[in-house]
N, C-alpha and C positions, 0 to 999 in steps of 0.2 A: 690422380683423384682417388680419394678413399672410397672403397666399396663396402668394406666390412670393418666395424670397430667393436672390439671386445673389451669391456671395462669391468675390472674387479670381479671376474667370474670365478666362482667356486662351485664344486660339486662334492657333496658329502653323502655317503650312503650309510644308513643305519637309523636307529630309533632315537638316539640322544644327540640329535643334530645341533641343537642350541648349545649344549655343553661343548661339543666338538668345535663349534665356531668360536667360543670364548677361548678355548685352548689355542686355537689357530691364531687369534689376535695376540695371545701372549707369546707367540713365536715357537710353540711346540711343533715338533716334526710329525710326520705321518705315523711313525711307529709309536711315539708317545701318545698320540691321540687315539690310536687303535687300542693300546693297552689300557687307557683310562676310561674310554667310553664305548669301546666295541665298534666304533664308527670307522669307515674307510674313507680317506680323503682321495678322491679321484683327481680333482683339479683344485689348485689353491691360488686364488687371487690372480688370475691370468689377465694380462692386458696385451692386446694386439691391434694393429691397424694394417689391413690388407688392401692393397691398391687394385683398382680396376684393371683387369687384363694381365695380372701377374700370376706366376706359379709360386705359391707360398707353401713351403714344406715345413711340416712339424715333425721333428725327429726325436726319438728317444728309445730307450730299451723297454722291454716288456714291463708293464706296471708303472710306466712313467706318467701315464695320464693322457697320452696323445689321442687315442681313439675315443676316450671319454670326452675330451675337448671337442673333437670333430662332431660327435653326435649331438652336442649342444647347438651346433649351427643349424640343424634342421629339427631340433627338439625331439629327436629320438630319445634323448635324455634331457630332462628339465634341470637347468642349473639351480643350485640352492640359493645362490645370490649372484648379483651382477647382471650384465646385459650383453646382448648380441644385436648390434644395430646394423641393418642391411639397407643401404640407400636411405638412411635417415629414419627407418622404422625399426623399433625394438621388437624383434620376433619373440622374445620371451613373454611379451604382454599381449600378443594377438590371440583371438579366439580360435576355436577348433576349425570353423569353416575357413577363415582366412589362412590358417596354417596349412590346411589341405591345398588351397589354391597356391600358396607360396611354394609348397613342395612340388606341385604339378608343373608350375610354369617358370619359376625363378631359379630353383636350386634342385639338383639331382645328385645321385650317389652311385659310384662304381665300387662294387664289393670285391673283397679279396678272392672269394670262391665263386665269382661270376654271377651266381644267382639267376641262371637262365631257366627257362621253362622247357624241360626236355621233350615234351609232347608237341612242341611247336617248331616250325621251321625258323631259319635265321631271320628272314624278313618279318615273320610274325612276331618273333621275339623283339626285334628292333622297333616294330610298330606298336608294341604293347602300351607304352606310355601314352601314345597318341590315341589309342583305343580308349584308354581310361578317360582321356579328355573329351571323348565324344566326337572325335574327328571322323568324317566319313571314310569308308574303306578305300576308295580309289585314291584319295588324297594321302592317307597315311601310308599306303603301300608305295606310292610314288616317292614320298619323303624317305621311307625306309630304304628304298633302292639307292637314292642319292647318297644317304649317309653311309650305307654299306660300301659304296664306291669310295667314299672319302677315307674310310679306314682300311682300304686295300683288300676288301673281300668280294670284289665284283666276280660274279660267276657262281657264288655259293649261296645266293639268295634263298633258294628253295631246298637247300640241304637241311637235314636235321642236325641240331647242335651236337648230338652225340657222335656225329661223324667227323667232328673237327678236333684239331689238336688243342692243347691248353692255351697256347698263344692266340690261336684263331678264336677260341671261345671268349677270351678276354677282350678281343677286338669287338666281338658281338656285344658284350656288355658295355663297352665304351660307345659303340654306335647307338645302342638303346638310350644311353644317357644323353647323347647329342641330338637324337631325333626330335625331342621336344624343344630344342633350341633354348636350353636354360642359360642363364647368365653366369651361373656358378656351378662348378663341378666339385664334388667332394669325393676324393679317392682314398679309400682306407686300405693301406697295404695292398694296393691293386695288383702289383706285380710279384709279390713275395711268394705266391704259390707256383710260380713258373720256374722252369729249369733255367740255369744261369745264362745260357746263350740266348734263349727266347726272351728272357727278362731284359737283357741288354738291348735286343732288337726292339722290344716294346718301348723302352725308354727313348730310343732314337726316334721311333715313330710318334711318340707323344710330343717330343720337341718339334718335329716337323708339322704335326697336326696343329699344334698351338700357334705356329706361324700363320696358319690358314684361318683358324676359328677365333683366336684372341679371346678365350674365355678367362674368367677368374677361376683359378684352380687351387684348391686346398688339398695338398697331397700329404698323406701320412706314411712314414716309413721308419724302420729301425736301422736302416742301412745308410751310413754316412756318405759313402761313395755315391749312392743313388740320390741322396739329398743334395750333394754338391753338384751333381750333374744336371738335375732337373730344376732346382730352386733358383728363382730370381732373388728370393730371400728365404732364410731358414730360421726357425725357432727351435731351440734345443730344450727338451724337457727332462726333468729328473724329479721323481717322487711328487709329482703333481704340480711342480713349479716350472715356470719358464725361466731358465737360467741365462739364456742369451738369445738375442735376435739380431740378425744382420745378414748382409750378403755373404755368399760363399767365401769371397776374398777376405771380408772383415772377420769372419769366424776363424779362418786359417791364420791370419796375420795378427789378430788381437783376441785370443781366447779369453773369456771372462774369468775363468777360474781353473783350478786343477782338473776338475771333471771334464770340461770342454777340452782342455789342453791334452788330456789323455786320449780323447777321441780323435783328435786331429794329428796326433804325433806321427803316425805312419802313413798318412795320406800322400798320394802322389801330387805334389804341389805345383809342378811345372805347368800343367795345363790350366790351372785355376788362377794363380797369382799373375798379375798383369804388370805391364810397364808402368801404368799409372800408380801402382802401389809401391814399386821399388825405386822410382825415379827421384832424383833430387830436383825439387821444384824451383822455378825461377833461377836457373843457374847463371853464374857470371859468364858474360859473353863479350866478345870484341865486335865493334861496329866497322863494317867494311870500309866506309868512307872516312870516318872520323879518327879511327885508331890506327897507329902504326905499330911496328914490332916492339918498340919500347913499352908502349901501353899494354900490349898483349903480354909481354913478359912480366910486367908489374902485376897484372890481374891474375896471371897464373901463379905467381909467387904468393900472392895474398890468399888465393884459394887452395894452395897446396896441391896443384895438379901440374901435369906435364903436357896437357893438351887442352884446348879450350874451343868452344863453338864460336862460329862467326855468324853474325846476323846482318841483314840488309834493312831495307825500308820496311816499316811496320813490324819489325821483329821477325821477319821471315828467315828461316834457317838456310844458310848457304853452304856450310861445311865446317871443317876443323883446321886449326893450326897447331903446330907442335913447338915446344920451347927451343929445341935445337935449331930448328929452321929459323925461328925468330932471332936467335943469337947470331946466326950466320948473316941474316939480313941486316941486322944492326951493325955488324962488323964491316959490311960492304957499303954501309950508308944508304941502303935501300929503304923505301917507305911503304910501297904498295904491297900489303900483305896478301893480296889476291894471287900474286905470283907464286907464293909458297903454300897456298891453301889447298887442302884436300877437299874437293868439291863434293856436293851431294850425289854426284854420279859415282864417286869413289868410296863414299862412306854411307852409312845406313841411318835412315830416319824411320821411326815407327810411330804408331798411334798409341794412345793410352791403353787400348784394349788388347794389345799384343801379349800373348802368354809368354812367361819367361822361358818356357821350354823351347820356344821358337826364337827367342833372343840369344840364348846361349851360343848356338852355332855361329852367330854373326861375329863373335869375338875370336874365332879360331884363326882367322887370317889377318888380324889387325891388332894393334895395341891402342887404337882409338876407342873412345866411348861411343855409345849409341845415343843419338838425339831423339827426343820425343816431341812430336809436333801435333798441332791441332788440325782441324779440317781446312784451315786457311794456310797451312804450312808454317805457322808461327811457332817459334821455339818455346816450349813450355817446361821442358825438363831434360835431364841427362841421366842415362842409366850407365852405371859403372860395373866393371867385372865382379867386384866383390859383392855387390848388392844382389846380383842374379844368383851367384853361387850360394849366398846366405839363404835366400828363399828356397832354392832347389833342395838344400839339405836341411832346411828347417832350423837354422841357427841364427843367432844375432850377429850383426856385422862385426862386433867386437871379437866374437869367438872366431869368425873367419880370419880376422886380422891376426889373431894369435896363431891359428893353424898355418897361415902364410909365413909368419915369422919363424915358425918352427920347421918350415920346409915341407909341410904336408900338401899344400896346394900352390901351384904357380899362378899367381894372379898378374 
């Protein structure tokens, strides 16, 4: 279900905004508009749809417009044109009173540099938003303690924030955001000020926390690895434009242009690309009761393979048979292919979400392919050796075939 819709949103800074807009319509880029009008294009014609409960990451280099876009969501920056619709209400059109209520109750922000109040304790910092809302002291302190426990800071409630490490301070900032129970969290480079190890830890903790609280999170980062790790979906920005939106897997497997392709070139793909992305869908299969060895051989020959999956009633995966075994059966006049079938106890079946890094070792002790099944064990695809290797090294399958023929990889 759609939580936030951004339509044709642009932000232009400067005095000659109308002239800049006209140049923008003519397709002029950010530099040309700056040179001709003195105006800076922060965001250009952005369109997004963010689903309820998802972590949506906006990623880009410095100056790409990602933080400007984020600040339009709570109107810390007013867009020049376009709309930001939250639960059916365009927040670019609401009055100041309604905007304050919106910020207090529906959407909150976690800042890069924590933004804590140094003269207050951890619990007092966490309860600050509730205090602004006029919640009584006993209620807000109880709520603060509960949220502090949620973010893993139990026992530090009455410590001063200056006594905490950077990672712990960021948890306080996150707890303060959660204390008002907002529906939407805006996180602007929230972990970028942390040391690498602490940053990794905070990423893991955010993933675990999201499993508990199920908030709609808009996360801003310049780090592609962070984006791929955290995002259910990712929007990549350049010079104010959104150049591609998609799941981490879609971004890696189908980059929109050379800019995105350069970003993803050196990413560790094995943990992100899944069986569902590399499998051959609706593969040819033999039916356990209807097909004999001759039918199996004919299907293998037509498909250009040396082994083929076997299915039973309702398309459920049962195992694989090989061409050599089927030839032997035919020579002996045998028909029941089950006698020569490698059963699912001997071969591997995976689900569509299995990362290819976990599939690759499955090929080490067998020359059979890997079956992909749904929740009912029905065969929906087959993963072959070359597909996995192609995704692991970021090459097209045709390139892998060439490498194999040249003796570079034994497939």
